[in-house]
C-alpha positions in Angstrom: 42.7 -19.5 -0.6 39.8 -17.6 1.0 42.0 -14.6 1.8 43.3 -14.5 -1.7 39.7 -14.8 -3.2 38.6 -11.9 -0.9 41.5 -9.7 -1.8 40.9 -10.3 -5.5 37.2 -10.0 -5.6 36.4 -7.5 -2.8 35.3 -4.8 -5.3 33.0 -7.2 -7.2 31.6 -8.3 -3.8 31.1 -4.7 -2.8 29.3 -3.6 -5.9 27.0 -6.6 -5.7 26.1 -6.1 -2.0 25.6 -2.3 -2.6 23.5 -3.0 -5.7 21.3 -5.3 -3.5 20.9 -3.0 -0.6 20.0 0.0 -2.6 17.0 -1.8 -4.1 16.0 -3.1 -0.7 16.3 0.5 0.5 14.1 1.7 -2.3 11.4 -0.9 -1.9 11.3 -0.6 1.8 10.8 3.1 1.3 7.2 2.7 0.3 6.4 0.9 3.5 8.0 3.5 5.6 6.0 6.3 4.0 2.7 4.5 3.8 1.4 5.2 7.4 1.8 8.9 6.8 1.4 9.5 3.1 -0.1 6.3 1.7 1.1 4.0 -1.0 -0.4 5.3 -4.2 1.3 5.3 -7.6 2.2 8.9 -6.9 4.1 7.9 -3.8 5.9 5.1 -5.7 6.7 7.5 -8.5 8.2 10.2 -6.3 10.2 7.6 -4.4 11.7 6.0 -7.5 12.2 9.2 -9.3 14.1 10.9 -6.3 16.2 7.8 -5.6 17.2 7.5 -9.4 18.1 11.2 -9.3 20.2 10.7 -6.2 21.9 7.7 -7.6 22.7 9.7 -10.8 24.3 12.4 -8.7 26.2 9.7 -6.9 27.5 8.2 -10.1 28.7 11.7 -11.2 30.4 12.4 -7.8 31.9 8.9 -7.7 33.6 9.4 -11.0 35.1 12.7 -10.0 36.2 11.5 -6.6 37.8 8.4 -8.0 39.8 10.4 -10.5 41.1 12.8 -7.9 41.8 10.2 -5.2 41.5 6.5 -6.2 41.9 5.2 -2.6 40.0 2.3 -1.2 39.9 4.1 2.1 37.8 6.8 0.6 35.4 4.3 -1.0 35.1 2.5 2.5 34.3 5.9 4.1 31.5 6.6 1.6 29.9 3.2 2.3 30.3 3.7 6.0 28.6 7.1 5.7 25.8 5.6 3.7 25.1 3.3 6.6 25.2 6.2 9.0 22.7 8.2 6.9 20.2 5.3 6.8 20.7 5.0 10.6 19.6 8.7 10.7 16.5 7.8 8.6 15.7 5.0 11.2 16.0 7.5 14.0 14.1 10.5 12.6 11.6 9.0 10.1 8.5 9.2 12.3 9.1 12.8 13.4 9.9 13.9 9.8 7.0 12.1 8.2 4.5 13.3 10.9 5.7 16.9 10.1 5.4 16.4 6.4 1.9 14.9 6.7 0.7 18.1 8.3 2.1 20.4 5.6 -0.8 22.0 3.4 0.6 20.5 0.2 -0.6 17.8 -2.3 0.2 14.2 -1.7 2.7 14.3 -4.6 4.7 17.0 -3.2 4.7 15.4 0.2 6.0 12.3 -1.2 8.8 14.1 -3.1 9.8 16.0 0.1 9.8 12.8 2.2 11.9 11.0 -0.4 14.4 13.8 -0.6 14.9 14.1 3.1 14.9 10.4 4.1 16.2 8.5 1.1 18.2 10.8 -1.2 21.3 11.4 1.1 22.2 7.7 1.4 21.3 6.9 -2.2 23.9 9.5 -3.3 26.5 7.7 -1.3 25.4 4.4 -2.8 25.6 5.8 -6.2 29.3 6.6 -5.7 30.2 2.9 -5.3 30.1 1.6 -8.7 32.1 4.1 -10.7 34.6 4.3 -7.8 35.0 0.6 -7.8 35.5 0.7 -11.7 38.4 3.3 -11.3 40.0 1.1 -8.6 39.8 -2.0 -10.7 41.2 -0.4 -13.9 44.7 -1.8 -14.7 44.8 -1.3 -18.4 42.9 0.8 -21.1 42.8 -2.5 -23.1 40.4 -3.9 -20.5 38.3 -0.9 -19.7 35.1 -2.1 -21.4 35.3 -5.5 -19.8 36.0 -4.1 -16.3 33.1 -1.6 -16.6 30.7 -4.2 -18.0 31.6 -6.8 -15.4 31.2 -4.5 -12.3 28.0 -2.9 -13.6 26.6 -6.3 -14.4 27.4 -7.5 -10.9 25.8 -4.3 -9.4 22.6 -5.0 -11.5 22.5 -8.7 -10.5 22.8 -7.5 -6.9 19.9 -5.2 -7.5 17.8 -8.1 -8.9 18.8 -10.3 -5.8 17.8 -7.4 -3.5 14.5 -6.8 -5.2 13.4 -10.4 -4.8 14.9 -10.6 -1.3 12.8 -7.5 -0.2 9.6 -8.5 -1.9 9.6 -12.3 -1.1 11.3 -12.5 2.3 12.3 -9.3 4.1 9.0 -7.3 3.9 6.6 -10.2 4.9 8.8 -12.0 7.4 11.2 -9.3 8.8 9.3 -6.1 8.4 10.1 -2.8 6.9 11.5 -1.0 9.8 13.8 -3.9 10.8 14.9 -4.4 7.3 16.2 -0.8 7.5 18.4 -2.0 10.4 19.7 -4.7 8.1 20.5 -2.3 5.3 22.3 0.2 7.6 24.1 -2.5 9.5 25.1 -4.3 6.3 26.8 -1.1 5.0 28.5 -0.4 8.3 30.0 -3.9 8.4 30.9 -3.9 4.7 32.9 -0.6 4.8 35.9 -1.9 6.8 36.1 -5.0 4.7 36.8 -2.8 1.7 39.6 -0.9 3.4 40.5 -0.4 7.2 38.8 2.5 9.0 40.3 4.8 11.6 39.2 4.4 15.2 38.0 8.0 15.0 35.3 10.0 16.8 33.5 10.3 13.5 33.4 6.6 12.8 32.4 5.8 16.4 29.6 8.3 16.2 28.2 6.5 13.1 28.2 3.2 15.0 26.5 4.9 18.0 24.0 6.4 15.7 23.1 3.0 14.3 22.7 1.6 17.8 20.6 4.6 18.9 18.4 4.4 15.8 17.7 0.7 16.4 17.1 1.2 20.1 14.7 4.1 19.7 12.8 2.3 17.0 12.5 -1.0 19.0 11.4 1.0 22.2 8.7 2.8 20.0 7.5 -0.6 18.6 7.3 -2.0 22.3 5.4 1.1 23.6 3.0 1.0 20.8 2.2 -2.7 21.1 2.4 -3.2 24.9 1.1 0.1 26.4 -0.9 1.6 23.6 -2.1 -1.7 22.1 -1.1 -0.7 18.5 -0.1 -3.6 16.3 2.0 -2.4 13.4 3.2 -5.0 10.9 3.9 -5.6 7.2 2.3 -8.1 4.9 3.3 -9.1 1.3 0.9 -6.4 0.1 0.7 -3.7 2.6 1.6 -2.2 5.9 -1.2 -2.0 8.4 -2.0 -1.0 12.0 -4.6 -2.4 14.3 -5.4 -0.2 17.3 -8.1 0.4 19.9 -10.3 3.6 19.6 -13.7 4.9 20.7 -16.7 5.1 18.5 -17.9 8.7 18.5 -21.6 7.8 18.2 -21.9 5.2 20.9 -18.9 5.8 23.1 -18.0 2.1 22.9 -14.5 0.7 22.5 -13.8 -0.4 19.0 -10.8 -2.1 17.4 -9.8 -0.6 14.1 -7.6 -1.6 11.1 -5.9 1.0 8.9 -3.6 0.8 6.0 -3.1 4.5 5.5 -3.0 7.6 7.7 -6.5 9.1 7.1 -9.1 6.3 6.7 -10.0 3.2 8.7 -10.5 0.1 6.4 -12.2 -2.0 9.1 -13.6 -1.8 12.6 -15.4 -3.9 15.1 -16.9 -3.3 18.6 -14.8 -5.0 21.2 -17.9 -6.3 23.1 -20.5 -6.9 20.3 -20.8 -8.1 16.7 -22.8 -4.9 15.6 -21.4 -3.2 12.5 -19.3 -0.2 13.3 -18.8 1.5 9.9 -22.0 2.9 8.5 -21.3 2.1 4.9 -21.2 -1.7 5.6 -24.9 -1.7 6.5 -25.7 -0.8 2.9 -24.5 -4.2 1.7 -27.9 -5.4 3.0 -29.5 -3.7 0.0 -28.6 -6.9 -1.8 -31.7 -8.6 -0.4 -33.8 -5.8 -1.7 -32.6 -6.2 -5.3 -32.3 -10.0 -5.0 -34.5 -11.4 -2.2 -33.3 -15.0 -2.8 -29.7 -14.9 -1.4 -28.3 -18.3 -1.8 -24.6 -17.6 -2.5 -22.6 -14.3 -2.4 -19.1 -13.1 -3.2 -17.4 -10.4 -1.2 -14.4 -8.9 -2.8 -12.1 -7.7 0.0 -12.0 -9.1 3.5 -9.8 -6.8 5.7 -11.3 -7.2 9.2 -14.1 -9.4 7.8 -16.8 -7.2 9.5 -19.5 -7.8 6.9 -18.6 -11.4 6.2 -19.4 -12.1 9.9 -22.6 -10.1 9.5 -23.6 -12.0 6.3 -23.1 -15.4 8.1 -25.3 -14.2 11.1 -28.1 -12.6 9.0 -28.4 -15.0 6.2 -28.1 -18.4 8.0 -29.0 -20.4 4.8 -26.7 -18.7 2.5 -23.1 -19.5 1.4 -20.5 -16.9 1.3 -17.1 -16.7 -0.7 -14.6 -14.0 0.2 -11.8 -13.0 -2.2 -9.0 -11.5 -0.1 -5.6 -11.2 -1.7 -3.7 -11.0 1.5 -3.5 -14.2 3.7 -2.1 -12.1 6.5 -5.3 -10.0 6.6 -7.3 -13.1 7.3 -4.8 -14.0 10.1 -5.3 -10.5 11.6 -9.2 -10.9 11.4 -9.0 -14.2 13.3 -6.6 -12.7 15.9 -8.2 -9.3 16.5 -11.7 -9.2 14.9 -13.2 -12.5 16.0 -13.3 -14.2 12.6 -14.3 -17.9 13.1 -14.3 -20.9 10.7 -17.8 -21.7 9.3 -18.7 -24.4 6.8 -20.7 -21.8 4.8 -17.6 -19.5 4.4 -15.0 -20.1 1.8 -12.0 -17.7 1.8 -10.0 -17.4 -1.5 -6.6 -15.9 -1.0 -6.1 -14.5 -4.5 -6.3 -11.3 -6.5 -10.0 -10.7 -7.0 -9.7 -10.0 -10.6 -7.9 -13.2 -11.2 -10.6 -15.1 -9.2 -13.6 -13.5 -11.1 -11.9 -14.1 -14.5 -11.9 -17.9 -13.8 -15.0 -18.2 -11.5 -17.9 -20.3 -12.7 -20.6 -18.3 -14.7 -23.9 -17.5 -13.0 -23.1 -18.9 -9.5 -23.6 -15.8 -7.4 -26.7 -13.9 -6.3 -24.8 -11.0 -5.1 -21.3 -9.6 -5.5 -20.2 -7.1 -2.8 -17.2 -4.8 -3.6 -15.2 -3.7 -0.6 -11.6 -3.6 -2.0 -9.5 -0.5 -1.2 -5.9 0.3 -1.7 -4.4 3.5 -0.3 -6.4 6.6 0.7 -9.9 5.6 -0.4 -8.7 4.3 -3.8 -10.1 1.1 -5.3 -7.6 -1.1 -7.1 -7.9 0.0 -10.7 -8.0 -3.4 -12.2 -11.3 -4.0 -10.4 -13.0 -0.8 -11.7 -12.7 -1.3 -15.5 -15.4 -2.3 -17.9 -13.7 -5.6 -18.6 -13.7 -6.4 -14.9 -17.4 -5.3 -14.6 -18.4 -7.7 -17.5 -16.7 -10.6 -15.6 -18.6 -9.7 -12.5 -21.8 -9.6 -14.4 -20.9 -13.0 -15.9 -20.5 -14.8 -12.5 -23.9 -13.3 -11.3 -27.2 -15.0 -11.9 -29.7 -13.4 -14.2 -31.2 -11.4 -11.5 -28.0 -10.8 -9.5 -26.8 -7.6 -8.0 -23.6 -5.8 -7.3 -23.3 -3.6 -4.2 -20.1 -1.5 -4.5 -18.7 0.8 -1.9 -16.5 3.5 -3.1 -15.0 6.9 -2.0 -15.8 9.9 -4.2 -17.7 13.2 -4.3 -20.8 13.3 -6.4 -20.2 16.7 -7.9 -17.3 19.1 -8.3 -13.6 18.4 -8.9 -13.6 15.4 -6.6 -16.3 13.5 -8.4 -14.1 12.2 -11.3 -14.0 8.6 -10.1 -17.7 8.3 -9.4 -18.6 9.7 -12.8 -16.2 7.3 -14.6 -17.4 4.3 -12.5 -21.1 5.0 -12.9 -20.6 5.2 -16.7 -18.7 2.0 -16.6 -21.4 0.1 -14.7 -24.1 1.6 -17.0 -22.3 0.1 -20.0 -22.9 -3.4 -18.5 -25.9 -3.3 -16.2 -29.4 -2.4 -17.1 -30.0 -0.8 -13.7 -27.5 1.3 -11.8 -28.4 3.3 -8.7 -26.5 5.5 -6.3 -26.8 5.9 -2.6 -25.3 8.4 -0.2 -24.1 6.7 3.1 -24.4 10.1 4.8 -27.4 12.0 3.4 -26.3 15.2 5.2 -23.0 15.4 3.5 -22.9 18.0 0.7 -22.5 16.5 -2.8 -19.0 18.1 -3.4 -17.5 16.4 -0.4 -15.4 13.2 -0.6 -17.5 10.5 1.1 -18.6 6.9 1.1 -21.0 6.2 -1.8 -22.8 3.0 -2.8 -23.4 1.8 -6.3 -26.1 -0.8 -6.7 -26.2 -2.4 -10.1 -28.8 -5.1 -10.9 -28.9 -7.5 -13.8 -32.7 -7.7 -13.6 -34.5 -5.9 -16.4 -37.5 -5.2 -14.2 -37.4 -1.6 -12.7 -36.4 -1.6 -9.1 -39.1 -0.4 -6.5 -37.8 1.8 -3.8 -40.2 1.0 -1.0 -39.9 -1.9 1.5 -41.8 -3.4 4.3 -38.4 -4.4 5.8 -37.6 -1.5 8.3 -33.8 -1.8 7.8 -34.2 -1.7 4.0 -36.7 1.0 4.0 -34.3 3.2 6.0 -31.4 2.4 3.5 -33.7 3.2 0.5 -34.2 6.8 1.8 -30.5 7.4 1.0 -31.2 6.9 -2.8 -29.7 9.8 -4.8 -32.3 11.0 -7.2 -30.7 14.1 -8.6 -29.6 14.0 -12.2 -25.8 13.6 -12.7 -23.9 14.8 -15.7 -21.5 11.9 -16.4 -18.7 13.6 -18.3 -15.9 11.2 -17.7 -14.9 8.3 -19.9 -15.6 4.7 -19.3 -12.7 3.0 -17.4 -10.9 0.3 -19.4 -7.9 -2.0 -18.7 -6.1 0.2 -21.2 -6.9 3.4 -19.4 -8.2 3.6 -15.8 -6.9 6.8 -14.2 -8.4 5.9 -10.8 -5.5 7.1 -8.7 -5.5 10.4 -10.7 -9.1 11.0 -9.9 -8.6 10.1 -6.3 -5.4 12.2 -5.9 -7.5 15.3 -6.9 -10.2 14.2 -4.3 -7.7 13.4 -1.6 -5.8 16.7 -1.9 -9.1 18.7 -1.7 -10.2 16.6 1.2 -7.0 17.0 3.1 -7.1 20.8 2.5 -10.6 21.1 3.7 -9.8 19.1 7.0 -7.4 21.9 8.0 
């Protein structure tokens, strides 16, 4: 009974499995690229576009091959080859991506090149499967439409299943690299089920290539984690690395967290609670604009560096942290010394969703520290609609302290100009601070926007030595704000940051 079912429906099973694996392969692709190129919309666009182009080429080739030689053994060989090509991706991905990251090109072109080299060849083979299976299944012209419809429906249903499996299970619980093993191994196992394969040197080489790819990758993971103390893992939302480094100013050992190849998202000294990243000290400006800090909200937790500082410096204040990724909180507990505190409430939810439903007028300060890939703030937290919601949940004299990456002038300043105009639309007082006063205005850098609801003009002197030092970083030159206000309908944040990032990476060489 089982054998008869298998023989009758092996082609249906094949298109379903290949449909699932191609979507898993595509989704995993973004995680494979992220440590070297980031995970911006441009990376996703390039990856999806190249894989769709490769699949289209595969559909065309599959139809031609099937008409010339409608043999199940040829289909099995193509599927087996796809598994071998993904094994090559497992084996060479780090070398290829390291080389691409160093090419003096824009991020968009780097993403396209990476997708072509690592993901297009196997995708072409996977594109062959559906039209080839249709040709093999054809028995009569009278049933052509039914056959084509059924097989392509099964392929699409497989793609849906693969999409949910990748996003809800494989990425957060198996990991991106090991999911590639699963995809390659699944194709290598599937191929001889479609039709027997010869015990040939070529086929043995594919199996050996798979074993070598897995072994090399696992050795690399082991060396990074055990000998170099690099912890590389996936969450539901991102891929991150935790590693030890040395602070160039103090020479002390620090533990850093990064979600992209160029910038550290969080860092902590191994032997002290002192803040490492200079921009985080500017969050203390909140007590200058709002001396009565009773309850604050931090949007973005990551390594929880400033939340720990907040609990230490403001012992009578309460603190909420909106961190979308529960895994980040686990990492902060494991590597960055985060401890439970009755004054600390952690909300594992998208910050925009939280501020939309949060109680009106409950916070004295909102501190923005949410970043995506390569210095880019999630666009839905930058819009005028989001800023109005932030204003709503603040008290009448509340303040927002917003850390962002941008230049002040020149081609890299688009995001800052748009965001300043957006905050000026909502808040009566908006001020800009340079974290590093010595940096030229045209350079991509950490900047701080301080927006106060208080109608009384701010005073830029303080008897508090720490605050007085921070106030000297106030930017006083006039800024021509030529960009449009950011809205939920149009917020080209990643476009602005792509320009800034490409200039920044060019200047680094």
